N, C-alpha and C positions, 0 to 999 in steps of 0.2 A: 420432648423434642428439644434438641440443642439449638440455642440461639446462634445465628450466624452473624459474624461481623460484617457490617455494610461495606467495608473496604473490599472484601472478596467479591461481592456483587459488581462493584465498580471495576475492579481489576479484570474480572471475567468479561464484562462488556467491552472494555478497551482492548482486551486480547482478541476478541472476536472481530472487532473493527480492524485490528492490525492484520488478521488473517484475510479478511475481505480485501484490504488494500493489496496484499501480496497476490491474491487470486486475480484481481484487476490488472496488476502489473504483468503477471504471467500471460494472461489472455491477450493483452495489448501487444506484448512482445511476440508471442507466438503467432498471432493473427497477421501482423505486418511482416515478420521475418519469413514465415512460410507462405503467406498469401502473395505478397509482392515478390518474394525471393524465389519463387518456384519457376519463374520464367528462365529461359536461356540467358546467359550474361549479355549476349548481343542485343537483347530487347530491354535491358535495364534503362530506367530513366535515373537522372542524377540530381541531387539537391546539395548545393555547396560542395561539389566534387565527390560526394559519397553516394553510393547506390541508394535509391529512394527507400528500399526495404530496410536497409541498415539505418538510415537517417531516422525514419519513422519509428522503427522498433527500439533503437538504442537511444538516440539523442532526443527524439520526440517523447519517448516513453519516460526518460529521465525527467524531462521538464514537466510533463503531465503529473508524474508521481510526486515530484517536489511540491507542486502547487496543491495537489490533493492531500498530501500529508500535512502541510501547513494549515490548510483549511480544516481538516478533521481535528487536528490537535487544538486549534483555537476554538472550535465550535463544540465538539463532542467530548473532549477529555477534560477531566476535572482535577484540581489540585487536592490531594488527599494527604492528611497528616499521617505519618507512620508511628506517632506516639500512641502508646496503649491508653485508650480512653476509659476503660472499665476494668475493674479488678477481676472480673470474670474471664477476661481474655489474656491475663498474664500467664 
């Protein structure tokens, strides 16, 4: 059995976290855009002059995802050296 470099395991975990963040972003955007935005325009409520569905899906989603990405990078991501550590992996 071939020995796997630990960096691939770390990269795979971080890639899955990135995919999870993208799914959260899409669900947030879709839920607010089509949930609040499905009413007739006469019934829209507004936040800072923007329709509430747009504000929550785009502006609120951007702010939420910015905070989530910063949190995830600081807590779950690790600094990995890209130098070859072992002759076996050259």
